[in-house]
MARNU-378203 format. One line per field, with one value per residue (C-alpha): y, z, x; residue number from 1. Coordinates in steps of 0.2 Angstrom, whole numbers, plus 2048, in hexadecimal, padded with zeros to 3 digits. Layout:
N
Y <- Y, ...
Z <- Z, ...
X <- X, ...
i <- NUM, ...
END
This chain:
412
Y <- 102, 112, 11A, 122, 128, 132, 13A, 140, 146, 150, 158, 15C, 165, 16F, 173, 185, 189, 181, 18D, 19C, 195, 194, 1A6, 1AC, 1A3, 1AA, 1BC, 1BE, 1C0, 1B4, 1BA, 1B4, 1C1, 1C9, 1BA, 1C2, 1B3, 1B4, 1BE, 1B0, 1A4, 1AE, 1AE, 19C, 198, 1A3, 199, 189, 18E, 194, 182, 17B, 176, 179, 181, 182, 191, 18E, 19F, 19C, 1A7, 1B8, 1B6, 1A6, 1AD, 1BD, 1B2, 1A8, 1B7, 1B9, 1C4, 1B9, 1A6, 19E, 18C, 184, 173, 16C, 15B, 151, 140, 133, 127, 124, 116, 116, 120, 132, 139, 14B, 155, 163, 172, 181, 193, 19D, 1A2, 1AB, 1BD, 1BF, 1C8, 1D0, 1CB, 1C7, 1C9, 1C5, 1CC, 1C1, 1C2, 1C2, 1B0, 1B5, 1A7, 1A5, 196, 18A, 190, 19B, 1A7, 1AC, 1AB, 19A, 194, 184, 183, 180, 18A, 17F, 171, 17B, 17A, 168, 162, 16C, 166, 154, 154, 15D, 14F, 142, 14B, 14B, 139, 134, 13F, 135, 124, 120, 116, 11D, 11C, 126, 139, 145, 154, 164, 16C, 17D, 184, 194, 193, 185, 192, 194, 182, 17D, 17D, 188, 180, 16D, 16C, 177, 16E, 15D, 164, 16C, 15B, 162, 154, 143, 13B, 129, 12F, 13F, 146, 156, 162, 15E, 15B, 151, 145, 13D, 137, 13D, 131, 139, 14A, 151, 158, 16A, 172, 185, 18E, 1A0, 1A3, 1B4, 1B7, 1C5, 1CE, 1E0, 1EF, 1FA, 208, 202, 20A, 200, 1EE, 1E6, 1EF, 1E5, 1D4, 1D1, 1C8, 1C6, 1BD, 1B1, 1AF, 1AB, 19D, 196, 198, 18F, 180, 17F, 180, 173, 167, 168, 15C, 14F, 151, 14D, 13B, 137, 130, 12C, 11C, 125, 127, 13A, 13F, 140, 148, 154, 166, 176, 188, 198, 1A3, 1B4, 1BD, 1CE, 1D8, 1E6, 1F8, 202, 200, 207, 1FE, 1ED, 1E3, 1DE, 1D2, 1C6, 1BC, 1B0, 1A3, 192, 184, 171, 165, 153, 143, 138, 12C, 139, 13D, 14F, 14F, 148, 154, 163, 15E, 15C, 16D, 176, 16D, 172, 185, 185, 17D, 18A, 198, 18F, 19A, 1AA, 1B7, 1C2, 1B8, 1B1, 1A7, 1A4, 197, 196, 189, 191, 182, 16F, 167, 154, 149, 141, 12F, 121, 115, 106, 10F, 11A, 10B, 10D, 11F, 11C, 10D, 117, 126, 11C, 112, 121, 12C, 11F, 11F, 132, 139, 12C, 127, 11F, 12A, 125, 125, 130, 13B, 14D, 157, 166, 165, 168, 16A, 158, 152, 157, 14A, 13D, 141, 13F, 12D, 131, 129, 137, 13A, 149, 14A, 159, 164, 16A, 166, 159, 165, 175, 17D, 17A, 184, 193, 190, 19D, 1A6, 1B3, 1AD, 19E, 195, 185, 17C, 17B, 16A, 163, 16A, 161, 151, 151, 155, 145, 13A, 140, 13E, 12C, 127, 12E, 124, 114, 117, 11C, 10E, 103
Z <- D4B, D47, D55, D4B, D5B, D60, D4F, D50, D62, D5B, D4E, D5B, D66, D58, D50, D57, D4F, D3F, D3E, D41, D33, D27, D2C, D28, D17, D11, D17, D07, CF7, CE9, CDD, CCB, CC3, CC6, CCB, CD5, CE0, CE6, CF5, CFB, CF8, D02, D10, D10, D0F, D1F, D28, D23, D29, D3A, D3C, D39, D26, D19, D0A, CF8, CEF, CDC, CD3, CC2, CB5, CB2, CA0, CA1, CAE, CA4, C94, C9F, CA4, CB6, CC0, CCB, CD0, CDD, CE0, CF1, CF5, D06, D07, D17, D17, D25, D1C, D0C, D06, D04, CFA, CF6, CF9, CF4, CFA, CEE, CF2, CE7, CF0, CE1, CE1, CD6, CDC, CEA, CE0, CE8, CF6, D04, D16, D1D, D18, D0A, D11, D24, D28, D33, D3D, D41, D47, D44, D33, D2C, D1E, D10, CFE, CFB, D0C, D05, CF4, CF8, D05, D12, D0B, D0D, D20, D20, D17, D21, D31, D2B, D28, D38, D42, D39, D3C, D4F, D4F, D47, D54, D61, D5A, D4D, D3F, D2E, D1D, D0E, D0B, D0B, CFF, D01, CF0, CF2, CE1, CDA, CC9, CCA, CC4, CB4, CB1, CBC, CAE, CB8, CC8, CC9, CB6, CB8, CC8, CBE, CAE, CB7, CBF, CD0, CD6, CD1, CE0, CE0, CE6, CE8, CF2, CEB, CF3, CF4, D01, D10, D0C, CFC, CF4, CE2, CD5, CC5, CBD, CAD, C9F, C9A, C88, C87, C77, C71, C60, C57, C49, C3C, C31, C29, C32, C29, C2D, C35, C28, C1A, C22, C11, C0F, C1D, C24, C34, C40, C4D, C41, C3D, C4F, C53, C47, C4F, C61, C5B, C55, C65, C70, C65, C6B, C7D, C7C, C75, C82, C90, C88, C8A, C9B, CA4, CAD, CBB, CCB, CCE, CBC, CB1, C9F, C95, C95, C8B, C91, C87, C95, C8D, C7D, C77, C67, C5E, C5B, C5E, C5D, C4B, C44, C3C, C47, C40, C4E, C5B, C67, C73, C7F, C83, C8F, C8A, C98, C93, C9D, C9F, C92, C84, C78, C79, C68, C60, C6A, C65, C52, C52, C5A, C4D, C3F, C46, C48, C36, C2F, C37, C2D, C1C, C0E, C18, C0D, C16, C26, C2D, C3D, C49, C56, C64, C71, C82, C8D, C8C, C9D, C9B, CA6, CB6, CB4, CC1, CC1, CCB, CD3, CDD, CE7, CF6, CF8, CF6, D03, D10, D0F, D0F, D1E, D29, D22, D27, D39, D3B, D30, D36, D25, D15, D09, CF7, CE9, CDC, CCD, CCC, CBD, CBF, CBB, CC5, CC3, CCC, CBA, CB7, CC3, CBB, CAA, CB1, CB5, CC8, CD1, CD9, CE3, CE9, CFC, D08, D14, D0F, D0D, D03, CF4, CEC, CEF, D02, D04, CF8, CEF, CE2, CE9, CF7, D08, D04, D14, D1C, D2B, D37, D3D, D2C, D2B, D3B, D36, D25, D2B, D36, D28, D1D, D2B, D2F, D1D, D1A, D29, D22, D11, D19, D26, D27
X <- 386, 37D, 373, 364, 35C, 36C, 36D, 35B, 35E, 36D, 362, 354, 361, 368, 357, 357, 368, 362, 354, 35F, 36B, 35C, 356, 368, 367, 357, 35C, 367, 35C, 360, 353, 353, 354, 360, 36A, 377, 37A, 38C, 387, 37C, 389, 396, 389, 386, 399, 39B, 38D, 395, 3A6, 39F, 399, 3AA, 3A9, 3B6, 3AD, 3B3, 3AC, 3AC, 3A8, 3A1, 3AB, 3A2, 3A1, 397, 38C, 388, 385, 379, 36F, 375, 380, 38A, 38B, 396, 393, 398, 39E, 3A1, 3AA, 3AA, 3B2, 3B0, 3BC, 3C6, 3BB, 3A8, 39B, 39B, 38A, 386, 378, 372, 367, 365, 364, 35E, 34B, 33E, 33B, 32E, 321, 312, 306, 311, 30B, 31D, 32E, 335, 346, 344, 340, 331, 32A, 318, 30E, 31D, 320, 32E, 329, 336, 339, 342, 340, 337, 33F, 34D, 356, 34E, 35A, 369, 365, 35F, 36E, 37A, 374, 373, 385, 388, 37F, 389, 399, 395, 390, 3A1, 3AA, 3A1, 3A7, 39A, 3A1, 39E, 3A6, 3A6, 3A4, 395, 396, 38B, 387, 37F, 37B, 373, 36B, 35D, 351, 35B, 35D, 36C, 379, 385, 380, 381, 385, 394, 39B, 399, 3A0, 3AF, 3B3, 3B1, 3A6, 3A0, 396, 390, 37E, 375, 366, 35F, 353, 341, 333, 331, 322, 328, 338, 339, 341, 33C, 336, 330, 33B, 338, 33A, 339, 338, 338, 32E, 330, 324, 32A, 31E, 31E, 317, 30A, 2FE, 2EE, 2E4, 2ED, 2EF, 2F1, 302, 309, 30B, 303, 30E, 300, 2F5, 302, 307, 2F5, 2F5, 305, 2FD, 2ED, 2F7, 301, 2F1, 2EA, 2F6, 2F0, 2E1, 2EC, 2FA, 2EE, 2EB, 2FE, 301, 311, 314, 31D, 312, 310, 312, 303, 304, 30E, 309, 30B, 30A, 30D, 313, 319, 313, 31A, 319, 311, 315, 305, 2F2, 2F1, 300, 300, 30C, 31D, 322, 31B, 325, 320, 327, 320, 323, 321, 323, 327, 324, 333, 32D, 32E, 33C, 342, 349, 33A, 32E, 339, 339, 326, 324, 32F, 326, 315, 31A, 322, 312, 307, 30E, 30F, 308, 308, 311, 31E, 31E, 32E, 330, 33F, 33F, 34C, 34D, 34F, 351, 351, 351, 351, 346, 34D, 348, 346, 355, 35B, 369, 35D, 358, 364, 35F, 34C, 34D, 357, 34C, 33C, 341, 345, 337, 32A, 331, 334, 326, 31A, 314, 31A, 324, 31F, 32C, 324, 328, 323, 31E, 32A, 33D, 34C, 35F, 360, 35E, 370, 377, 36C, 372, 384, 37F, 37E, 36F, 365, 355, 34C, 349, 349, 33F, 32E, 31B, 312, 310, 317, 306, 306, 317, 312, 322, 324, 315, 312, 316, 320, 322, 32A, 323, 332, 32D, 32F, 340, 345, 33D, 344, 355, 354, 34E, 35D, 369, 364, 363, 374, 37B, 374, 37C, 38D, 38D, 39D
i <- 1, 2, 3, 4, 5, 6, 7, 8, 9, 10, 11, 12, 13, 14, 15, 16, 17, 18, 19, 20, 21, 22, 23, 24, 25, 26, 27, 28, 29, 30, 31, 32, 33, 34, 35, 36, 37, 38, 39, 40, 41, 42, 43, 44, 45, 46, 47, 48, 49, 50, 51, 52, 53, 54, 55, 56, 57, 58, 59, 60, 61, 62, 63, 64, 65, 66, 67, 68, 69, 70, 71, 72, 73, 74, 75, 76, 77, 78, 79, 80, 81, 82, 83, 84, 85, 86, 87, 88, 89, 90, 91, 92, 93, 94, 95, 96, 97, 98, 99, 100, 101, 102, 103, 104, 105, 106, 107, 108, 109, 110, 111, 112, 113, 114, 115, 116, 117, 118, 119, 120, 121, 122, 123, 124, 125, 126, 127, 128, 129, 130, 131, 132, 133, 134, 135, 136, 137, 138, 139, 140, 141, 142, 143, 144, 145, 146, 147, 148, 149, 150, 151, 152, 153, 154, 155, 156, 157, 158, 159, 160, 161, 162, 163, 164, 165, 166, 167, 168, 169, 170, 171, 172, 173, 174, 175, 176, 177, 178, 179, 180, 181, 182, 183, 184, 185, 186, 187, 188, 189, 190, 191, 192, 193, 194, 195, 196, 197, 198, 199, 200, 201, 202, 203, 204, 205, 206, 207, 208, 209, 210, 211, 212, 213, 214, 215, 216, 217, 218, 219, 220, 221, 222, 223, 224, 225, 226, 227, 228, 229, 230, 231, 232, 233, 234, 235, 236, 237, 238, 239, 240, 241, 242, 243, 244, 245, 246, 247, 248, 249, 250, 251, 252, 253, 254, 255, 256, 257, 258, 259, 260, 261, 262, 263, 264, 265, 266, 267, 268, 269, 270, 271, 272, 273, 274, 275, 276, 277, 278, 279, 280, 281, 282, 283, 284, 285, 286, 287, 288, 289, 290, 291, 292, 293, 294, 295, 296, 297, 298, 299, 300, 301, 302, 303, 304, 305, 306, 307, 308, 309, 310, 311, 312, 313, 314, 315, 316, 317, 318, 319, 320, 321, 322, 323, 324, 325, 326, 327, 328, 329, 330, 331, 332, 333, 334, 335, 336, 337, 338, 339, 340, 341, 342, 343, 344, 345, 346, 347, 348, 349, 350, 351, 352, 353, 354, 355, 356, 357, 358, 359, 360, 361, 362, 363, 364, 365, 366, 367, 368, 369, 370, 371, 372, 373, 374, 375, 376, 377, 378, 379, 380, 381, 382, 383, 384, 385, 386, 387, 388, 389, 390, 391, 392, 393, 394, 395, 396, 397, 398, 399, 400, 401, 402, 403, 404, 405, 406, 407, 408, 409, 410, 411, 412
END
């Protein structure tokens, strides 16, 4: 018999130490770029060992890291088994973040606490779940030591490249055969269980022309003019995208955003080059290969008949969608059951329009949902904006929900 009340009491009693743990985690920058994240991994490994865990530190080869555009990655695995039989359940949180940017009223790395909130870059997305998952496993370990009957294993996967797509985080751990759990819970927020997310296709387009003196533009080939034709064609897709609707609750329509444009030589020179990057989000029902082929054809068609113009297209990222699956049911049911009791409201099972590295577990055939510590929406936490913050009561309650759900999934 699992004593859920005792598990929650343990978390309450250790909440102050959990807060100190989280402050120590956010104190080491993991900004992407530059992506020098091995120091943070070493710090988290130290904190885990201080709490009695054996920690595997898996350093990704430097050549792979540099080719990826980062400086260092060391992924962490903790394996704790209650018995030789039963499920292996992994808890995955990423500790890499976007740079803090401007406008902060609190230090981005100090973990300052004010009015029940901790402020720091990454404190909500998703260093909070380094703390929630660690203390969930600690509570279960203590319960087993006190005689609770649990079977199976829990693994902690703490990775450091989600902002780059996760290929050298969860993707690398799975590809190296270092883990293959039966179920996974990945970082998210406290008031919903995420069962699906969008796909993301990112492209770089380079338009080549020929430079010429500004007083004789007819002697050149204007890359900007050709680029505008391409951009107009892409922007022309947007009204039609809004009419495509997903059947997954929480996900609306595909989107397209041109996020970066560069080019030109000087004010008085016909530009010989224009480059831009765009982001196309796909709902789970869309076919990524078909969407990519259509985009390539549209771009090529946009420059047909333009003398002296050549275009290069390069896919930067294809992150597949995470789709709902029947295998998620045990995770959803356990989290919803205890979420209703602890959070005081029903936790809906929904999709989200962003993408995460959780998809890599799903692509490997492993049922996964997203649940963790945080508010109802990304906007509420200021994630990726100034003064990112976490309500510490959400951290406490989410840790209780996760712990009780795991106990049900691991019970004899």
